[in-house]
KEVEXZA-550988 format. One line per field, with one value per residue (C-alpha): x, y, z. Coordinates in steps of 0.1 Angstrom, whole numbers. Example, Ala and Ser with C-alpha at 12.3 -4.5 7.8 and 13.67 -1.06 7.14 Angstrom:
2
px <- 123 / 137 .
py <- -45 / -11 .
pz <- 78 / 71 .
end
This chain:
323
px <- -118 / -146 / -150 / -185 / -200 / -205 / -236 / -235 / -251 / -239 / -234 / -206 / -179 / -144 / -125 / -94 / -107 / -87 / -100 / -77 / -88 / -51 / -44 / -74 / -61 / -27 / -48 / -70 / -40 / -19 / -45 / -46 / -13 / -22 / -19 / -57 / -65 / -57 / -76 / -110 / -143 / -175 / -201 / -191 / -212 / -209 / -227 / -222 / -203 / -207 / -168 / -141 / -128 / -156 / -176 / -168 / -167 / -178 / -164 / -165 / -142 / -149 / -125 / -119 / -82 / -75 / -54 / -30 / -30 / 9 / 18 / 38 / 20 / -15 / -34 / -61 / -97 / -129 / -147 / -128 / -149 / -131 / -146 / -122 / -129 / -114 / -91 / -77 / -43 / -22 / 13 / 4 / 6 / 40 / 55 / 24 / 25 / 61 / 64 / 40 / 57 / 90 / 94 / 72 / 104 / 121 / 151 / 169 / 176 / 150 / 133 / 111 / 104 / 97 / 72 / 51 / 53 / 39 / 15 / 6 / 4 / -26 / -54 / -78 / -75 / -57 / -73 / -59 / -74 / -75 / -92 / -118 / -107 / -74 / -53 / -23 / -33 / -22 / -27 / -40 / -40 / -28 / -44 / -36 / -31 / 0 / 3 / 38 / 41 / 27 / 56 / 84 / 107 / 106 / 134 / 112 / 93 / 133 / 141 / 110 / 115 / 151 / 145 / 111 / 135 / 160 / 141 / 127 / 140 / 114 / 124 / 88 / 75 / 103 / 91 / 56 / 72 / 93 / 68 / 43 / 72 / 81 / 60 / 27 / 36 / 9 / -19 / -5 / -18 / 8 / -22 / -2 / -21 / -6 / -22 / -15 / -19 / -54 / -74 / -110 / -115 / -149 / -132 / -117 / -147 / -153 / -115 / -114 / -150 / -134 / -104 / -119 / -147 / -119 / -105 / -137 / -144 / -110 / -116 / -146 / -136 / -100 / -94 / -72 / -76 / -39 / -52 / -81 / -66 / -40 / -62 / -77 / -60 / -57 / -41 / -29 / 7 / 8 / 36 / 29 / 37 / 31 / 47 / 55 / 63 / 92 / 80 / 58 / 80 / 83 / 68 / 71 / 36 / 36 / 45 / 4 / -27 / -34 / -8 / -11 / 16 / 15 / -2 / -15 / -3 / -34 / -66 / -77 / -42 / -54 / -84 / -59 / -34 / -63 / -77 / -39 / -31 / 8 / 28 / 59 / 77 / 110 / 129 / 119 / 150 / 129 / 113 / 125 / 99 / 101 / 67 / 64 / 32 / 52 / 85 / 81 / 74 / 94 / 82 / 87 / 76 / 51 / 43 / 10 / -4 / -43 / -62 / -82 / -118 / -111 / -118 / -157 / -151 / -126 / -152 / -177 / -152 / -141 / -174 / -180 / -153 / -160 / -197 .
py <- -46 / -63 / -32 / -20 / -20 / 11 / 14 / 29 / 24 / 42 / 41 / 62 / 66 / 70 / 101 / 121 / 138 / 172 / 206 / 225 / 219 / 216 / 191 / 176 / 172 / 159 / 133 / 125 / 120 / 101 / 75 / 66 / 63 / 30 / -4 / -12 / -38 / -13 / 11 / 17 / 32 / 17 / 11 / 9 / -9 / -3 / -28 / -42 / -73 / -89 / -103 / -79 / -69 / -44 / -24 / -42 / -23 / -40 / -30 / -39 / -38 / -33 / -37 / -44 / -44 / -49 / -85 / -91 / -128 / -129 / -111 / -129 / -113 / -116 / -84 / -92 / -87 / -91 / -81 / -83 / -83 / -68 / -73 / -45 / -51 / -34 / -56 / -51 / -51 / -84 / -97 / -116 / -78 / -65 / -71 / -51 / -26 / -25 / -18 / 8 / 29 / 21 / 59 / 75 / 95 / 97 / 76 / 84 / 52 / 45 / 17 / 14 / -26 / -14 / 17 / -14 / -30 / -1 / -3 / -38 / -41 / -16 / -31 / -11 / 22 / 12 / -5 / -24 / -28 / -62 / -81 / -106 / -140 / -136 / -157 / -135 / -121 / -83 / -50 / -20 / 4 / 14 / 43 / 44 / 70 / 67 / 87 / 102 / 105 / 68 / 53 / 79 / 53 / 26 / 40 / 43 / 75 / 86 / 89 / 105 / 132 / 134 / 135 / 158 / 184 / 183 / 185 / 215 / 249 / 274 / 290 / 300 / 266 / 251 / 260 / 247 / 215 / 208 / 215 / 193 / 165 / 171 / 183 / 182 / 146 / 130 / 148 / 141 / 114 / 107 / 101 / 77 / 70 / 53 / 36 / 20 / 49 / 33 / 22 / 35 / 69 / 59 / 34 / 71 / 81 / 53 / 42 / 78 / 73 / 43 / 55 / 85 / 62 / 39 / 70 / 77 / 41 / 35 / 65 / 47 / 15 / 8 / -10 / 10 / 53 / 55 / 36 / 56 / 88 / 79 / 84 / 119 / 133 / 174 / 175 / 152 / 153 / 142 / 134 / 135 / 143 / 168 / 178 / 218 / 238 / 250 / 289 / 282 / 309 / 333 / 364 / 358 / 346 / 307 / 303 / 294 / 300 / 267 / 257 / 251 / 258 / 224 / 192 / 170 / 131 / 124 / 143 / 145 / 158 / 193 / 193 / 186 / 216 / 239 / 234 / 226 / 251 / 253 / 230 / 230 / 213 / 200 / 184 / 147 / 124 / 91 / 95 / 119 / 134 / 124 / 124 / 153 / 168 / 174 / 190 / 219 / 206 / 188 / 163 / 176 / 164 / 182 / 179 / 192 / 202 / 192 / 204 / 176 / 202 / 199 / 166 / 165 / 195 / 172 / 145 / 164 / 179 / 146 / 129 / 165 / 155 / 120 / 132 .
pz <- 194 / 167 / 138 / 138 / 103 / 81 / 62 / 30 / -12 / -42 / -77 / -86 / -121 / -107 / -122 / -115 / -81 / -74 / -72 / -93 / -135 / -142 / -117 / -128 / -172 / -155 / -135 / -163 / -183 / -160 / -157 / -193 / -195 / -167 / -182 / -192 / -171 / -141 / -154 / -127 / -137 / -125 / -102 / -64 / -39 / -1 / 22 / 58 / 68 / 96 / 102 / 115 / 77 / 85 / 55 / 23 / -15 / -43 / -74 / -112 / -135 / -173 / -196 / -236 / -249 / -286 / -293 / -321 / -328 / -336 / -301 / -275 / -252 / -251 / -237 / -209 / -220 / -205 / -169 / -140 / -106 / -73 / -37 / -17 / 22 / 47 / 76 / 108 / 105 / 113 / 109 / 75 / 61 / 72 / 36 / 18 / 45 / 46 / 4 / 10 / 32 / 15 / 6 / 33 / 46 / 8 / 7 / 42 / 59 / 89 / 109 / 89 / 98 / 138 / 121 / 105 / 133 / 153 / 127 / 126 / 163 / 167 / 157 / 175 / 154 / 118 / 85 / 57 / 21 / 0 / -22 / -6 / -4 / -28 / -27 / -35 / 2 / -18 / 4 / -18 / 10 / 52 / 68 / 108 / 138 / 160 / 193 / 190 / 230 / 236 / 209 / 218 / 230 / 197 / 173 / 143 / 163 / 171 / 134 / 119 / 150 / 140 / 97 / 104 / 121 / 97 / 68 / 80 / 71 / 77 / 108 / 112 / 116 / 139 / 171 / 161 / 148 / 182 / 201 / 186 / 185 / 220 / 250 / 228 / 217 / 235 / 223 / 186 / 160 / 133 / 105 / 84 / 48 / 16 / -8 / -46 / -77 / -87 / -58 / -65 / -51 / -40 / -11 / 6 / 25 / 38 / 44 / 66 / 82 / 95 / 106 / 125 / 139 / 155 / 169 / 191 / 199 / 210 / 235 / 249 / 247 / 253 / 293 / 307 / 313 / 299 / 264 / 258 / 270 / 241 / 215 / 227 / 198 / 192 / 163 / 136 / 123 / 83 / 60 / 28 / -14 / -38 / -72 / -67 / -97 / -100 / -102 / -74 / -49 / -72 / -75 / -115 / -130 / -139 / -170 / -182 / -163 / -164 / -145 / -104 / -78 / -64 / -75 / -50 / -48 / -31 / -34 / 3 / 9 / -10 / 17 / 44 / 34 / 33 / 68 / 85 / 109 / 94 / 68 / 56 / 22 / 13 / -15 / -23 / -38 / -40 / -68 / -101 / -121 / -159 / -173 / -200 / -182 / -151 / -168 / -147 / -113 / -89 / -64 / -27 / 3 / 26 / 69 / 77 / 112 / 117 / 144 / 157 / 155 / 118 / 111 / 106 / 79 / 65 / 63 / 51 / 26 / 10 / 4 / -16 / -34 / -45 / -51 .
end
């Protein structure tokens, strides 16, 4: 099904995105440690595209690095222009998507390749972000929504369900999780969203708009009633990552009034977390926090259940956050 183009045009300045002041300062500090040729910070323009790639986003990056003639490694200097575009996923994206999802279920062994195949095989709902006309075909983000009931017989989905049930230690949540993964599975969309760290945040609203618009279109346009119904999600399940303060669960106050209990890996997860009907977190082992600014934090997995009727609120709040 051809992607329906979206139209938006605006000029924005990229900045750390989060609601919490302490988290904002950490995000800003972290950005200063990025290699300068990765720093993002200029004009954003959205425009429609006639191809199936859909909405195109143009991002101009201006960089000025000090160079040393005696240095063996010459640093990059000048202006880089990159046109980010949204595309339907295809088989050629396998390795790029697999890299983005490498730590999706922490460091557990599971059928990740099969999971990537599901995402790439569902072209009616799902988007990958690339640089337009990039010879390297680099992949910067992937977003999709998979019906847990429709794909229940695939090993990767069985592995995912087993993993989530194993890491959920909160007894008050276990029953809800089992129901969502079991008898309610045909009404649940697994919302998968992964991207590179320094993807321009201005891409987020059109990226999520594309996802949820495609869900709506699939309900209308899929060729069979079974397929149309498979996108009538009543709720979404999200698996993400946060940084949680070591004293967050204790009655004692945090070591500093400016410290936040949770720092979100992706700014939109803070919105989802506020809107979710239930959530739980668990220790995350794939990444060890070494930055001094995060010495009091530990990486955690975060699982959230969000009712589908909260999506309009999410989209509105995400646009407000970026604006």
